[in-house]
C-alpha positions as CSV (number, residue, x, y, z in Angstrom):
1,M,183.3,46.5,64.2
2,L,183.9,47.1,60.5
3,D,187.4,45.6,59.4
4,I,189.2,46.9,56.8
5,F,192.8,48.4,55.8
6,P,193.8,51.0,55.8
7,P,191.4,50.7,59.3
8,L,188.5,53.2,59.6
9,P,189.2,56.3,61.9
10,K,187.7,55.3,65.4
11,Q,185.3,58.1,65.1
12,V,184.0,57.0,61.7
13,Q,183.2,53.6,63.0
14,T,181.3,55.1,65.9
15,D,179.3,57.5,63.3
16,L,179.0,54.2,61.3
17,A,177.7,52.3,64.5
18,H,174.7,55.4,65.3
19,F,173.7,55.0,61.5
20,G,173.4,51.1,62.2
21,I,176.1,50.1,60.0
22,R,177.9,47.6,61.7
23,N,178.9,45.4,58.9
24,A,179.8,45.0,55.1
25,Q,176.2,44.3,53.8
26,D,175.0,47.1,56.1
27,L,177.0,49.1,54.2
28,R,176.0,47.7,50.9
29,H,172.1,48.1,51.9
30,A,172.7,52.2,52.8
31,D,174.6,53.0,49.9
32,P,178.5,53.7,50.1
33,C,177.8,56.9,48.5
34,R,175.0,58.2,50.5
35,V,176.6,57.1,54.1
36,F,179.8,58.5,53.0
37,L,177.7,61.5,52.8
38,L,176.1,61.1,56.0
39,L,180.0,61.0,57.1
40,K,180.7,64.3,55.3
41,Q,177.9,66.4,57.4
42,N,179.7,65.9,61.0
43,G,182.8,67.0,59.1
44,G,186.7,66.0,59.7
45,I,186.5,62.9,56.6
46,T,188.9,63.0,53.6
47,K,188.4,61.5,50.2
48,R,190.7,58.0,51.4
49,V,187.3,57.4,54.0
50,F,185.1,56.7,51.1
51,W,187.7,54.3,48.8
52,Q,187.6,52.8,52.1
53,L,183.9,52.3,52.5
54,V,183.3,51.2,48.2
55,A,186.2,48.4,49.2
56,L,184.1,47.2,51.8
57,A,181.0,47.1,50.9
58,Q,182.6,45.6,47.3
59,G,183.9,42.7,49.4
60,L,187.7,43.7,49.1
61,E,190.5,43.7,51.4
62,H,192.2,46.6,50.0
63,T,191.6,50.2,48.4
64,A,194.0,49.6,45.8
65,Q,192.2,46.4,44.7
66,L,189.8,49.0,42.9
67,S,190.1,49.1,39.4
68,D,190.1,52.3,37.4
69,S,187.2,51.8,35.9
70,A,185.4,50.9,39.3
71,R,186.4,54.4,40.8
72,T,185.6,56.3,37.5
73,L,182.2,55.0,38.2
74,W,181.8,55.1,41.5
75,E,183.3,58.8,40.8
76,Q,180.4,59.5,39.5
77,R,177.8,57.9,41.5
78,L,178.7,60.0,44.3
79,R,178.6,63.2,42.5
80,D,175.0,62.1,41.1
81,C,174.2,61.0,44.8
82,P,171.0,63.2,45.7
83,P,171.5,65.3,48.8
84,V,171.3,62.9,51.9
85,A,170.4,63.3,56.0
86,L,169.5,61.3,59.3
87,F,166.2,61.8,59.6
88,P,164.0,61.1,63.2
89,P,162.6,57.7,64.5
90,P,159.8,56.6,63.0
91,N,157.4,57.4,66.3
92,E,158.5,61.1,66.0
93,M,157.7,61.4,62.0
94,E,154.1,59.9,62.7
95,K,153.8,62.6,65.0
96,W,154.1,66.0,62.7
97,M,152.3,63.9,59.9
98,R,149.1,63.2,62.1
99,V,149.3,67.1,61.6
100,A,149.7,67.0,58.2
101,L,147.0,64.8,57.7
102,L,144.9,67.0,60.1
103,E,145.8,70.0,57.6
104,A,144.3,68.3,55.2
105,K,141.3,66.2,56.5
106,R,140.3,70.2,57.3
107,A,141.3,71.4,53.6
108,G,138.9,67.9,52.1
109,E,135.7,69.3,54.3
110,A,136.0,72.7,53.1
111,G,135.6,71.2,49.5
112,E,139.8,71.4,48.6
113,I,141.8,68.6,47.3
114,P,142.6,67.0,50.9
115,V,146.4,67.4,51.3
116,G,148.1,69.0,54.1
117,A,151.5,70.4,55.1
118,V,153.4,71.3,58.5
119,V,157.1,73.1,58.8
120,V,158.5,72.0,62.0
121,H,161.3,73.9,63.2
122,K,163.7,72.8,65.8
123,G,161.1,70.7,67.2
124,N,158.2,72.7,67.2
125,I,155.2,73.3,64.5
126,I,156.0,76.8,63.3
127,A,153.4,76.5,60.4
128,G,151.3,74.7,58.4
129,A,148.2,74.9,55.9
130,G,145.8,72.5,53.7
131,N,145.3,73.0,50.0
132,A,142.9,76.4,49.2
133,C,143.3,76.6,45.4
134,I,139.4,76.7,45.3
135,A,138.6,79.6,48.2
136,R,141.8,81.7,47.0
137,N,140.9,81.3,43.3
138,S,144.9,80.4,43.1
139,V,146.5,77.9,41.0
140,G,149.4,78.5,43.7
141,A,147.0,77.8,46.7
142,H,148.6,74.4,47.5
143,A,149.2,73.3,51.3
144,E,153.1,73.5,50.8
145,I,153.4,77.0,49.1
146,L,150.7,78.3,52.1
147,A,153.0,76.5,54.4
148,L,155.9,77.6,53.6
149,E,154.9,81.4,53.3
150,K,153.9,81.4,56.9
151,A,156.9,79.4,58.1
152,G,158.7,82.6,56.2
153,K,157.1,85.6,57.6
154,M,156.9,84.1,61.4
155,L,161.0,83.5,60.9
156,H,161.6,86.4,59.1
157,N,163.3,84.5,56.0
158,Y,162.3,82.7,52.9
159,R,165.2,80.3,53.5
160,L,164.4,77.7,55.6
161,N,167.7,75.8,56.0
162,D,167.1,74.4,59.8
163,C,163.6,73.1,59.3
164,D,161.3,70.0,58.3
165,V,158.4,70.0,56.1
166,Y,156.2,67.5,56.5
167,V,153.5,66.7,53.6
168,S,150.2,64.5,53.1
169,L,150.7,63.7,49.5
170,E,154.2,63.7,47.4
171,P,154.8,67.2,46.2
172,C,153.7,68.0,42.7
173,C,156.3,70.0,40.6
174,M,155.5,73.3,41.7
175,C,155.7,72.7,45.4
176,A,159.0,70.1,45.0
177,S,160.9,73.9,43.5
178,A,159.7,75.8,45.8
179,L,160.8,73.8,48.8
180,I,164.0,73.3,47.2
181,Q,164.4,77.0,46.6
182,A,163.4,77.6,50.3
183,R,166.5,75.6,51.4
184,V,164.1,73.1,53.6
185,R,166.8,70.8,55.2
186,R,164.3,67.4,55.2
187,V,160.7,67.0,53.8
188,I,158.7,63.8,54.9
189,Y,155.4,63.2,52.5
190,A,152.9,60.1,53.1
191,A,151.6,58.8,50.1
192,P,153.0,59.0,46.5
193,E,151.3,61.0,43.5
194,P,151.7,58.8,40.8
195,K,150.3,61.4,38.4
196,T,151.8,64.4,39.6
197,G,154.7,63.5,42.1
198,A,158.0,65.2,41.8
199,A,159.5,63.4,44.6
200,G,160.1,60.3,42.2
201,S,157.0,59.3,41.2
202,I,157.2,61.3,38.2
203,T,160.4,62.5,38.3
204,N,162.5,63.5,41.2
205,L,163.7,67.4,41.3
206,F,165.1,66.6,44.9
207,A,167.8,64.5,43.3
208,L,168.8,66.9,40.0
209,K,171.9,68.4,41.4
210,T,171.7,71.3,38.5
211,L,168.7,73.0,40.8
212,N,171.0,73.2,43.2
213,A,170.0,70.5,45.1
214,H,169.8,70.9,49.4
215,T,166.5,69.2,50.3
216,A,166.5,65.3,51.4
217,V,163.5,63.6,51.0
218,L,161.8,60.6,52.2
219,G,157.9,59.0,51.9
220,G,155.6,56.3,52.8
221,I,155.3,57.5,56.4
222,M,151.8,57.2,57.0
223,A,151.0,56.3,53.4
224,E,147.5,54.6,54.3
225,Q,146.2,56.8,56.1
226,S,146.9,59.5,53.7
227,Q,145.3,57.6,50.7
228,E,142.1,56.6,52.6
229,L,141.7,60.5,53.2
230,M,142.0,60.6,49.4
231,R,139.8,57.7,48.9
232,S,137.1,59.2,51.0
233,F,136.9,62.5,49.6
234,F,136.7,61.0,46.2
235,R,134.0,58.9,47.0
236,Q,131.9,61.4,48.6
237,R,132.6,63.9,45.7
238,R,130.9,60.9,43.4
239,Q,127.8,61.0,45.2
240,R,127.1,64.3,45.2
241,P,124.6,65.5,43.0
242,C,125.8,66.6,39.6
243,A,126.9,70.2,39.3
244,P,126.5,72.6,36.8
245,E,129.5,72.5,34.3
246,T,130.6,76.1,35.6
247,E,130.7,74.5,39.4
248,E,132.9,71.8,38.6
249,A,135.1,73.5,36.6
250,Q,135.6,75.7,39.9
251,T,136.0,72.6,41.9
252,S,138.8,70.9,39.5
253,S,142.4,71.5,41.1
254,P,145.4,71.5,39.6
255,E,146.8,69.0,41.8
256,T,144.7,66.0,40.9
257,D,141.4,65.6,39.3
258,K,141.1,61.8,39.6
259,E,141.2,59.4,42.7
260,P,145.2,58.6,43.1
261,T,145.9,54.4,42.8
């Protein structure tokens, strides 16, 4: 049981236990800012709870022990904190990611960069797609964009507030912007993309509050499987007979032209 004066409300302590936070060390690891924002999603808590969490994480016995400079620093950290969410259990995320990887595999078999995405709404997949830039002669035919378009048609709404999107590769800036604009609740991706990734690799659009951010993001789910799919695709492409320059130009992708590291 978390112990701080004044004591945390019982409901807050229950919620913290549900988050897996049972002591000050757990709280420090989880980050008091993120924990407070998660608690706010359940409603009924005040800013006083935030300062209690900060004091507990700092090993203080009372919130009055927080200095003015410390309060200013924590206020700024809270303002800068990116969107948060409770993510599904690992086995559930892997279940949906396997489908995204299947979409990626199909795209690779069609000669596209093997990236796939699926949209999950209330426990059901309502849309899925793989990259189709070559097939559609479109720079915008990334897996995420196509999956969002299909999901919007399925729900008759371009805003997908109650949806999660699973992607086999970290979204690029174009796709990250679309996911944010669609108000997607959570984005789960497999492998990072160090050359174009916009969820933390080269930038993190999901963390920019100036973009009216709504979307929480989590990476690393089945990353090895995604990376192996990419490596296999590029190995096979290197082994193909050299194509004429015009054909090679057609097979380049705005998402990535080289094997990810």
